[in-house]
C-alpha positions as CSV (number, residue, x, y, z in Angstrom):
1,M,-0.1,0.2,-0.2
2,N,2.6,2.3,1.1
3,E,4.8,1.9,-2.4
4,R,1.6,2.4,-4.3
5,F,0.9,5.7,-2.9
6,D,4.9,7.0,-3.1
7,W,4.5,6.1,-7.1
8,I,2.0,7.8,-6.8
9,D,3.3,10.8,-5.1
10,R,6.5,10.7,-7.1
11,L,3.9,10.9,-10.4
12,K,2.6,14.1,-9.6
13,R,6.2,15.2,-8.6
14,Y,8.6,14.3,-11.0
15,L,5.9,13.1,-14.3
16,P,5.6,16.9,-15.9
17,F,7.5,17.8,-18.6
18,K,10.6,20.1,-17.9
19,A,11.4,23.6,-20.1
20,K,14.0,21.5,-21.5
21,E,12.3,18.1,-22.1
22,L,9.2,20.5,-24.0
23,R,12.0,22.3,-26.1
24,G,13.5,18.7,-27.5
25,L,9.8,17.7,-28.2
26,T,9.0,21.0,-29.4
27,I,12.0,20.7,-32.4
28,S,11.4,16.8,-33.0
29,I,7.5,16.8,-33.4
30,A,7.8,19.4,-35.9
31,T,10.9,17.9,-37.4
32,L,8.9,14.3,-37.6
33,A,5.5,16.1,-38.4
34,F,7.0,17.5,-41.7
35,I,9.2,14.4,-42.8
36,I,5.7,11.9,-42.4
37,S,3.7,14.9,-44.1
38,F,6.4,15.6,-46.9
39,R,5.0,13.8,-49.6
40,Q,1.6,15.5,-49.1
41,W,2.9,19.6,-50.1
42,G,2.5,17.8,-54.1
43,D,4.4,15.5,-56.1
44,K,4.8,17.8,-59.6
45,E,3.6,21.2,-58.0
46,L,4.1,22.5,-54.6
47,D,0.1,22.7,-53.2
48,I,0.3,25.0,-49.9
49,T,-3.4,24.3,-47.9
50,V,-3.2,20.5,-48.9
51,G,0.3,20.9,-47.4
52,L,-0.1,22.4,-44.6
53,T,-3.7,20.8,-43.8
54,S,-1.4,17.7,-43.8
55,L,1.4,19.3,-41.5
56,L,-0.8,20.2,-39.1
57,G,-2.2,16.3,-38.8
58,A,1.1,15.1,-38.7
59,V,2.0,17.5,-36.0
60,L,-1.4,16.2,-33.8
61,I,-0.5,12.7,-34.3
62,V,3.3,13.1,-33.4
63,A,2.8,15.4,-30.0
64,L,0.5,12.5,-29.0
65,T,2.4,9.6,-30.4
66,L,5.5,11.3,-28.4
67,L,3.9,12.7,-25.4
68,A,2.6,9.3,-24.9
69,R,5.1,7.2,-25.0
70,L,7.4,9.2,-23.0
71,A,4.9,9.4,-20.2
72,V,4.4,5.3,-19.8
73,Q,8.3,5.7,-19.7
74,K,8.3,8.3,-17.5
75,A,5.9,6.4,-15.4
76,F,7.8,2.7,-15.3
77,A,11.1,4.5,-14.7
78,L,8.9,6.4,-11.8
79,G,8.2,2.6,-10.6
80,A,11.6,1.7,-10.2
81,S,12.9,5.0,-8.5
82,Y,14.6,6.4,-11.4
83,S,13.5,9.6,-13.5
84,A,13.6,9.9,-17.2
85,E,14.3,12.7,-19.2
86,Y,13.8,13.1,-22.8
87,S,17.1,14.0,-24.7
88,L,16.7,15.1,-28.2
89,W,19.0,13.3,-30.6
90,S,20.1,16.4,-33.1
91,I,22.2,14.0,-35.6
92,G,19.2,11.7,-35.8
93,L,16.7,14.4,-36.5
94,L,18.9,15.8,-39.4
95,V,19.7,12.1,-40.8
96,A,16.0,12.0,-40.8
97,L,15.7,15.2,-42.8
98,V,18.0,14.4,-45.2
99,L,17.0,11.2,-45.8
100,A,13.6,12.1,-46.3
101,F,14.6,15.0,-49.1
102,V,16.9,12.0,-51.1
103,T,13.7,9.8,-50.8
104,N,11.0,12.2,-51.6
105,G,9.6,11.2,-48.5
106,R,9.1,7.8,-48.8
107,F,12.1,6.6,-45.7
108,W,11.4,7.9,-42.6
109,F,14.0,7.8,-40.0
110,L,11.8,8.1,-36.7
111,I,15.0,8.0,-33.7
112,P,14.4,11.7,-32.8
113,G,15.6,11.4,-29.2
114,G,16.1,9.1,-26.1
115,I,15.6,9.0,-22.5
116,V,18.2,9.8,-19.5
117,L,17.9,7.8,-16.7
118,N,18.8,9.0,-13.4
119,F,18.1,7.5,-9.9
120,L,16.0,9.1,-7.4
121,P,17.9,8.4,-3.5
122,G,15.1,9.7,-2.0
123,H,12.5,7.5,-3.2
124,R,14.0,3.6,-2.3
125,I,10.6,2.2,-1.7
126,G,10.1,0.3,-5.9
127,W,10.6,-3.2,-7.4
128,T,14.6,-2.3,-8.2
129,R,16.4,0.0,-5.2
130,Y,20.2,1.2,-4.3
131,G,21.6,2.8,-7.8
132,L,21.3,2.4,-11.2
133,N,19.9,-1.4,-12.0
134,Y,20.9,-2.7,-15.3
135,F,17.4,-4.8,-15.6
136,G,15.4,-2.1,-14.6
137,I,17.2,0.3,-17.0
138,G,16.0,-2.3,-19.8
139,V,12.5,-3.2,-18.7
140,V,12.4,1.0,-18.6
141,S,13.5,1.3,-22.0
142,L,11.0,-1.6,-23.5
143,S,8.5,0.3,-21.8
144,G,8.5,2.8,-24.7
145,P,8.7,0.7,-28.0
146,I,6.0,-1.3,-26.3
147,A,3.5,1.8,-25.9
148,N,4.1,2.5,-29.4
149,I,2.8,-1.0,-30.8
150,L,-0.2,-0.4,-28.3
151,L,-1.0,2.8,-29.9
152,A,-0.5,1.5,-33.4
153,M,-3.6,-1.2,-32.1
154,I,-5.2,1.7,-31.1
155,F,-5.3,3.8,-34.3
156,R,-5.7,1.1,-36.3
157,T,-9.0,0.3,-34.6
158,L,-10.0,4.2,-35.2
159,Y,-9.1,3.8,-38.4
160,E,-11.2,0.8,-39.6
161,I,-14.2,2.3,-37.5
162,T,-13.7,5.8,-39.2
163,N,-11.9,5.4,-42.2
164,I,-10.3,8.8,-41.6
165,A,-6.5,8.3,-43.9
166,L,-5.2,10.2,-41.0
167,F,-5.0,7.4,-37.9
168,Q,-3.6,4.9,-40.7
169,T,-0.7,7.6,-41.2
170,A,-0.3,7.3,-37.2
171,F,-0.5,3.3,-37.3
172,I,2.4,3.0,-39.6
173,L,4.0,6.0,-37.9
174,N,3.7,3.8,-34.7
175,I,5.2,0.7,-36.3
176,I,7.8,2.5,-37.9
177,M,9.1,4.3,-34.9
178,A,8.6,1.1,-32.5
179,L,10.8,-0.8,-35.0
180,W,13.1,1.7,-35.4
181,T,13.9,2.6,-31.3
182,M,14.8,-1.3,-31.3
183,I,18.2,-1.0,-32.9
184,P,21.1,-1.1,-30.7
185,I,22.2,2.2,-31.0
186,P,22.7,5.1,-29.1
187,P,20.6,6.9,-27.9
188,A,17.3,4.3,-29.2
189,D,15.8,2.5,-26.6
190,G,17.5,-0.8,-28.3
191,N,20.8,0.4,-27.2
192,R,19.8,0.7,-23.2
193,M,17.8,-2.5,-23.2
194,M,20.8,-4.7,-25.4
195,F,23.7,-3.7,-23.1
196,G,20.9,-3.6,-19.9
197,S,20.0,-6.9,-20.5
198,R,20.9,-9.1,-23.0
199,M,17.5,-11.2,-22.2
200,V,14.9,-8.2,-21.9
201,Y,16.2,-7.0,-25.3
202,M,15.6,-10.3,-27.3
203,F,12.3,-10.8,-25.3
204,G,11.5,-7.5,-26.3
205,L,12.7,-7.2,-30.0
206,A,10.7,-10.6,-30.5
207,I,7.6,-8.9,-29.1
208,V,8.0,-5.3,-31.1
209,V,8.9,-7.1,-35.0
210,S,6.1,-10.1,-34.6
211,S,3.0,-7.6,-33.4
212,S,4.4,-4.8,-36.0
213,I,4.5,-7.8,-38.8
214,L,0.8,-8.9,-37.4
215,L,-0.5,-5.2,-36.6
216,Y,0.2,-4.8,-40.3
217,L,-1.5,-8.3,-42.1
218,N,-4.5,-6.8,-40.2
219,I,-4.8,-9.5,-38.4
220,N,-7.2,-9.5,-35.3
221,L,-5.9,-8.2,-32.3
222,I,-6.4,-10.6,-30.0
223,I,-5.0,-13.4,-31.9
224,T,-2.2,-10.6,-32.7
225,I,-1.3,-10.3,-28.7
226,I,-1.7,-13.7,-28.2
227,A,0.5,-15.2,-31.3
228,S,3.1,-12.4,-30.3
229,F,4.0,-13.3,-26.5
230,L,4.2,-17.1,-28.1
231,L,6.7,-16.3,-30.4
232,A,8.4,-13.9,-28.1
233,W,8.7,-16.3,-25.6
234,L,9.9,-19.3,-28.2
235,W,12.7,-16.6,-30.0
236,W,14.0,-15.9,-25.9
237,L,14.1,-19.7,-25.5
238,I,15.8,-20.8,-28.1
239,Y,18.5,-17.8,-27.9
240,Y,18.6,-19.0,-24.1
241,I,19.5,-22.2,-25.0
242,I,21.6,-21.8,-28.0
243,W,23.7,-18.1,-26.4
244,E,23.2,-16.9,-23.2
245,R,23.5,-20.3,-20.9
246,F,27.0,-20.4,-22.5
247,N,27.7,-16.6,-22.1
248,W,26.6,-15.2,-19.2
249,R,28.7,-13.2,-17.3
250,G,25.9,-11.8,-14.6
251,P,22.8,-12.0,-12.9
252,Y,20.5,-9.9,-15.9
C-alpha cells in the first residue's frame, strides 16, 4: 500500500515535462511531422493548402505519439525509483531530414531522441533499489516501443471504424517508430536494452517485430497479442539455449 502511494506521489512530482524536455520535444515533433507529411505537399507542383493541412494533422499525431510514449516510460521509470528525461538527438533528426529529401519522403528514420535515466535516492520503495539497475533500465526502455505498439493498435482500430486517413498514418508512424527504436544504437531504447539486459532485449525485440508484422497484415488484435507473446517466448528460449547460457556473465 505504501509503495503504491509513494509511486503516485512520484508521478505527481516528476511526471511533468521540464522546460528543456519541452524544447526538445517541440523540435522533434516539428521535424517528424514535416517528414511524414513530406509527400502531401505535392509531387509535381507545390500545394500550400494541402501541405499545411497535412502538416497540422501530422503535428497532432506525432505530438500525441511522442508524449504518450514518453509518459509511459516516465511512469515505468518512477516505479523503479528512476527519473526519465527526454533528450533530443540532433544528428538523428538531421539524418531523418536528409533521407526524407533524398527519398522524396518515402523513407522515415524515426529516432528523434532518447531518455536519460537518473536514480532518485529519496525514493527507495520500488522494484529496483539502491542505484541504477541494468535490468530495470532494460525494462524501462522496453516500455517505449511497447507503448508504440499499443498506440498502433488503437490507431488501427480507429481507422477501421472511421476510415480517416490520418489514423492510418498514425498507425504506420507508431509501427515504424517501435521498430527503429529497438535498434541497439545510442540513443535508441534498444541500446539501453541490449547493454542493460540481453534477455530483456531479445524478448522485447521478438514482441515488437512479431506484433508489428501481424498488425500490418491486419490480423485480429487478440490473436496478435497472444501470437506475439508466444513467438517472443519461443525466440527468447531459443536464444537462451543457443547463446545466453554459454555466455552469461552476470545476474541479468
